[in-house]
C-alpha positions as CSV (number, residue, x, y, z in Angstrom):
1,M,-18.2,-40.8,6.5
2,Q,-17.0,-37.6,4.9
3,L,-18.3,-34.1,4.4
4,S,-19.8,-33.3,1.0
5,T,-17.6,-30.2,0.7
6,R,-13.9,-29.4,0.7
7,H,-14.4,-26.1,2.6
8,L,-16.6,-24.7,5.4
9,L,-17.7,-21.4,3.8
10,G,-21.1,-21.3,5.3
11,I,-24.0,-23.3,6.7
12,K,-25.8,-22.6,3.4
13,N,-23.4,-24.9,1.6
14,L,-23.8,-27.9,4.1
15,T,-26.3,-30.7,3.8
16,K,-28.3,-32.0,6.8
17,E,-26.1,-35.0,6.8
18,D,-22.9,-32.8,6.9
19,I,-24.3,-31.0,10.0
20,S,-25.2,-34.3,11.8
21,L,-21.7,-35.7,11.0
22,I,-20.0,-32.6,12.4
23,L,-22.2,-32.6,15.6
24,S,-21.6,-36.4,16.2
25,T,-17.9,-36.0,15.7
26,A,-17.9,-33.1,18.1
27,E,-19.5,-35.3,20.7
28,Q,-16.5,-37.7,20.5
29,F,-14.0,-34.8,20.7
30,K,-15.8,-33.4,23.7
31,E,-15.2,-36.7,25.5
32,V,-11.5,-36.4,24.6
33,L,-11.5,-33.0,26.2
34,Q,-12.7,-34.4,29.5
35,R,-9.7,-36.7,29.8
36,P,-6.5,-35.9,31.8
37,V,-4.5,-35.9,28.6
38,K,-6.5,-33.8,26.1
39,K,-4.2,-34.0,23.1
40,V,-4.7,-36.5,20.2
41,P,-2.4,-37.0,17.2
42,S,-5.2,-36.7,14.6
43,L,-3.7,-33.8,12.7
44,R,0.0,-34.3,13.2
45,D,2.0,-32.9,10.3
46,V,-0.9,-30.8,9.1
47,T,-0.1,-27.0,9.0
48,I,-2.9,-24.5,9.6
49,V,-2.8,-20.8,9.3
50,N,-5.2,-18.6,11.3
51,L,-5.8,-15.6,9.1
52,F,-7.6,-12.9,11.1
53,Y,-8.4,-9.5,9.5
54,E,-10.8,-8.6,12.3
55,N,-10.5,-8.6,16.0
56,S,-11.5,-11.8,17.8
57,T,-11.2,-13.3,21.3
58,R,-13.3,-16.5,21.6
59,T,-13.2,-17.6,18.0
60,R,-9.4,-17.2,17.6
61,F,-8.5,-18.7,20.9
62,S,-11.0,-21.6,20.3
63,F,-9.5,-22.4,16.9
64,E,-6.0,-22.2,18.2
65,L,-6.8,-24.5,21.1
66,A,-8.6,-26.9,18.8
67,E,-5.6,-27.0,16.5
68,K,-3.2,-27.7,19.4
69,R,-5.5,-30.4,20.9
70,L,-5.3,-32.1,17.4
71,S,-1.5,-31.8,17.3
72,A,-1.5,-29.6,14.2
73,D,1.2,-27.0,13.4
74,T,-0.2,-23.5,13.5
75,I,0.7,-20.1,12.2
76,N,-1.2,-17.1,13.6
77,F,-1.7,-14.0,11.4
78,A,-3.1,-10.7,12.5
79,A,-3.7,-8.1,9.8
80,S,-2.7,-5.2,12.0
81,T,0.8,-6.5,12.5
82,S,1.4,-7.9,9.0
83,S,2.2,-6.6,5.5
84,A,-1.5,-6.2,5.0
85,A,-1.2,-3.0,7.0
86,K,1.3,-1.8,4.3
87,G,-1.2,-2.4,1.5
88,E,-0.6,-6.0,0.5
89,T,-3.7,-7.6,-1.1
90,L,-5.5,-10.6,0.4
91,L,-4.6,-12.9,-2.4
92,D,-0.9,-11.9,-2.2
93,T,-0.8,-12.5,1.5
94,V,-2.4,-15.9,1.2
95,N,-0.2,-17.0,-1.8
96,N,2.9,-16.0,0.3
97,I,1.6,-18.1,3.2
98,L,0.8,-21.0,0.9
99,S,4.3,-21.0,-0.6
100,M,5.3,-22.1,2.9
101,K,3.2,-25.3,2.3
102,V,0.1,-24.7,4.4
103,D,-2.7,-27.3,4.4
104,M,-5.7,-25.3,5.8
105,V,-6.7,-21.7,6.3
106,V,-9.0,-20.5,9.0
107,M,-10.1,-17.0,8.0
108,R,-12.0,-14.1,9.5
109,H,-12.5,-11.0,7.3
110,S,-14.7,-7.8,7.4
111,A,-15.7,-8.3,3.7
112,S,-18.6,-10.7,3.1
113,G,-17.5,-13.4,0.6
114,A,-13.8,-13.2,1.3
115,P,-13.4,-16.9,2.2
116,H,-15.4,-17.8,-1.0
117,F,-13.0,-15.7,-3.1
118,L,-10.0,-17.5,-1.5
119,S,-11.5,-20.9,-2.1
120,Q,-11.6,-20.3,-5.8
121,H,-7.9,-19.3,-6.0
122,I,-6.0,-21.5,-3.6
123,P,-5.8,-25.3,-3.1
124,A,-5.9,-25.3,0.7
125,A,-9.1,-26.1,2.6
126,I,-10.8,-22.9,3.8
127,I,-12.8,-22.5,7.1
128,N,-14.8,-19.4,7.4
129,A,-14.4,-17.9,10.9
130,G,-16.8,-15.0,10.1
131,D,-17.1,-12.9,7.0
132,G,-18.6,-9.4,7.3
133,I,-22.4,-9.7,7.9
134,N,-22.6,-12.9,5.8
135,E,-22.0,-16.0,7.9
136,H,-20.2,-17.5,10.9
137,P,-20.7,-21.2,10.4
138,T,-18.7,-22.6,13.4
139,Q,-20.7,-20.4,15.8
140,A,-24.0,-21.8,14.4
141,L,-22.6,-25.3,14.8
142,L,-21.5,-24.8,18.4
143,D,-24.9,-23.2,19.2
144,A,-26.7,-26.2,17.7
145,F,-24.4,-28.6,19.6
146,S,-25.2,-26.7,22.8
147,I,-28.9,-26.6,22.2
148,K,-28.9,-30.4,21.5
149,E,-26.8,-31.1,24.6
150,K,-29.2,-29.1,26.8
151,T,-32.6,-30.0,25.4
152,G,-31.8,-33.4,23.8
153,K,-32.9,-32.4,20.3
154,L,-32.8,-29.9,17.5
155,E,-35.9,-30.9,15.5
156,G,-39.1,-29.4,16.9
157,N,-37.4,-26.9,19.2
158,K,-38.7,-23.3,19.1
159,V,-35.7,-21.0,18.9
160,A,-35.8,-17.2,19.2
161,I,-33.0,-15.0,17.9
162,I,-33.2,-11.6,19.6
163,G,-31.5,-8.3,18.8
164,D,-29.5,-6.9,15.9
165,I,-30.6,-9.4,13.2
166,M,-29.7,-6.9,10.4
167,H,-25.9,-6.9,11.0
168,S,-25.5,-10.4,12.5
169,R,-23.6,-13.1,10.6
170,V,-24.4,-15.3,13.6
171,A,-28.1,-14.9,13.1
172,Q,-27.9,-15.8,9.4
173,S,-25.9,-19.0,10.0
174,N,-28.1,-20.0,12.9
175,I,-31.3,-19.6,10.8
176,Y,-29.8,-21.7,8.0
177,L,-28.8,-24.5,10.4
178,L,-31.9,-24.5,12.6
179,K,-34.3,-24.6,9.6
180,K,-32.3,-27.4,7.9
181,M,-32.4,-29.4,11.2
182,G,-36.2,-29.0,11.6
183,A,-36.4,-26.3,14.3
184,E,-38.8,-23.4,14.3
185,V,-37.2,-19.9,14.3
186,T,-38.5,-16.5,15.3
187,V,-36.4,-13.3,15.0
188,C,-37.2,-10.5,17.4
189,G,-36.0,-6.9,17.6
190,P,-36.7,-3.3,16.7
191,P,-38.1,-3.0,13.1
192,T,-35.0,-1.1,12.1
193,L,-32.8,-4.0,13.0
194,I,-34.7,-6.7,11.2
195,P,-34.3,-7.1,7.4
196,K,-37.6,-6.2,5.6
197,Y,-38.1,-9.5,3.7
198,I,-36.4,-11.9,6.1
199,S,-39.6,-13.9,6.6
200,E,-40.1,-14.7,2.9
201,A,-36.3,-15.1,2.2
202,L,-35.4,-17.4,5.1
203,G,-38.7,-18.9,6.3
204,V,-38.7,-17.4,9.8
205,N,-41.3,-15.8,12.0
206,V,-40.9,-12.1,12.8
207,S,-41.9,-10.5,16.1
208,Y,-41.4,-7.0,17.5
209,N,-42.7,-8.0,21.0
210,L,-40.0,-9.4,23.3
211,K,-42.4,-10.8,26.0
212,E,-44.5,-12.7,23.5
213,T,-41.4,-14.1,21.8
214,L,-40.0,-15.3,25.1
215,E,-43.3,-17.0,26.0
216,W,-43.3,-18.8,22.7
217,C,-39.7,-20.0,22.6
218,D,-37.8,-22.9,24.3
219,V,-34.4,-21.3,23.6
220,A,-33.5,-17.6,23.3
221,N,-30.2,-16.7,21.5
222,V,-29.5,-13.1,22.4
223,L,-27.3,-11.0,20.1
224,R,-25.3,-7.9,20.8
225,I,-25.9,-4.6,19.2
226,Q,-23.2,-4.2,16.5
227,L,-22.7,-0.4,16.6
228,E,-19.4,-0.8,14.6
229,R,-21.4,-2.1,11.6
230,Q,-24.2,0.6,11.7
231,N,-23.6,3.5,9.4
232,Q,-26.8,5.3,10.5
233,V,-28.8,5.7,13.7
234,L,-31.2,2.8,13.9
235,F,-32.6,3.3,17.5
236,S,-32.7,6.2,19.9
237,S,-30.3,5.1,22.5
238,L,-28.8,2.0,24.2
239,R,-30.9,2.8,27.3
240,E,-34.1,2.8,25.2
241,Y,-33.1,-0.4,23.5
242,S,-32.4,-2.1,26.9
243,I,-35.9,-1.0,28.2
244,A,-37.7,-2.5,25.1
245,Y,-35.5,-5.5,24.2
246,G,-33.1,-6.1,27.1
247,I,-33.6,-9.4,29.0
248,N,-33.6,-9.1,32.7
249,R,-34.5,-11.3,35.7
250,S,-37.9,-9.9,36.3
251,L,-38.9,-10.5,32.7
252,L,-37.8,-14.2,32.8
253,D,-39.5,-14.7,36.2
254,S,-42.8,-13.4,34.7
255,L,-42.8,-16.2,32.0
256,Q,-44.9,-19.4,32.5
257,K,-41.9,-21.7,31.9
258,E,-38.1,-21.8,32.1
259,I,-36.3,-21.1,28.9
260,V,-32.6,-21.6,27.9
261,I,-30.5,-18.4,27.4
262,M,-27.7,-18.2,24.9
263,H,-25.3,-15.5,23.7
264,P,-22.5,-15.7,21.1
265,G,-20.4,-13.0,22.9
266,P,-19.1,-10.5,23.5
267,I,-21.9,-9.6,25.9
268,N,-22.9,-5.9,26.5
269,R,-24.1,-6.4,30.0
270,G,-27.0,-4.2,30.9
271,V,-27.9,-3.6,27.3
272,E,-29.2,-6.8,25.6
273,I,-28.9,-8.9,28.7
274,D,-28.4,-8.3,32.4
275,S,-25.7,-10.0,34.5
276,D,-28.2,-11.8,36.7
277,V,-29.5,-13.5,33.5
278,A,-26.2,-14.1,31.8
279,D,-24.8,-15.7,35.0
280,S,-28.0,-17.7,35.9
281,K,-28.6,-21.4,35.8
282,Q,-30.8,-20.9,32.7
283,S,-27.8,-19.6,30.8
284,I,-25.5,-21.9,28.8
285,I,-23.2,-19.1,27.6
286,L,-20.0,-20.7,29.1
287,Q,-21.0,-24.1,27.8
288,Q,-21.2,-22.6,24.3
289,V,-17.5,-21.4,24.7
290,E,-16.5,-24.9,26.0
291,N,-18.4,-26.6,23.1
292,G,-16.8,-24.3,20.6
293,V,-13.4,-26.1,21.0
294,A,-14.9,-29.6,20.4
295,V,-17.0,-28.4,17.4
296,R,-14.0,-26.7,15.8
297,M,-11.9,-29.8,16.4
298,A,-14.5,-31.8,14.5
299,V,-14.6,-29.3,11.6
300,L,-10.8,-29.3,11.3
301,Y,-10.5,-33.1,11.5
302,L,-13.3,-33.7,8.9
303,L,-12.0,-31.2,6.4
304,S,-8.4,-32.5,6.7
305,G,-9.5,-35.7,5.1
306,R,-7.8,-37.7,7.8
307,N,-11.0,-39.6,8.6
308,S,-11.2,-41.1,5.0
309,G,-10.1,-44.7,4.5
310,N,-7.1,-43.8,2.3
311,N,-5.4,-41.7,4.9
């Protein structure tokens, strides 16, 4: 089987079958990663450039490791140490890289839609590693993989996404994916951090009460407050936010059931989530990081076309 698209620009562009194919392929690659020899020759002679215009730890390292595990040749690009810092345009940068015969581009950019722009101008396959406040498709895929691994299913699960929904590309990609796969989604946070018409636009429930939301859900995906994207004051202080929407041990213990805790990272400990929750047995945060490598291996492999019969 093959994906219905040449690029991974967002979950919005994927079909339910595409998502299922990526997740099932990731299961196979996760098995590979448990072996003593973790490297496979699947993408030998494929050249991939990692084009990061924004800071990243987990996503960049995860993609680099996935590429190395698949035996691909990689080039790492950081805008701060390149000619982009001298004023070179995005298109010029990429055309210069492509003249070196690159097959795939993994891209993170602060401008929403930057990967979509690139996909219209260059022949290489584009993977969106996060664009502005638009989408972060591989994060949503690894979150879905982690939920399915922990609970055994996606369809019918009740998933709460808690925190800064307004500025979160992770929230948007997760909502698209979970809705396509038959899960029920509630977003929860302060009214100033939830888009006004999100319920009508994306078909999610909206709650401003954290305790009620946690009692409803099976899985809670907790997001960090993205102060760097806020151009105005949207809540009084981090301390006030933590009191109203921070998840702590006593709050979890007061629930009638045990729920799964997730976080895409980086974690602001003591703000949206306390350490005794993030490091508890209910948390699958480190499993998310581990699963990220397998999911990104699956995406790279499927978009390379190496799984088709004529390769």
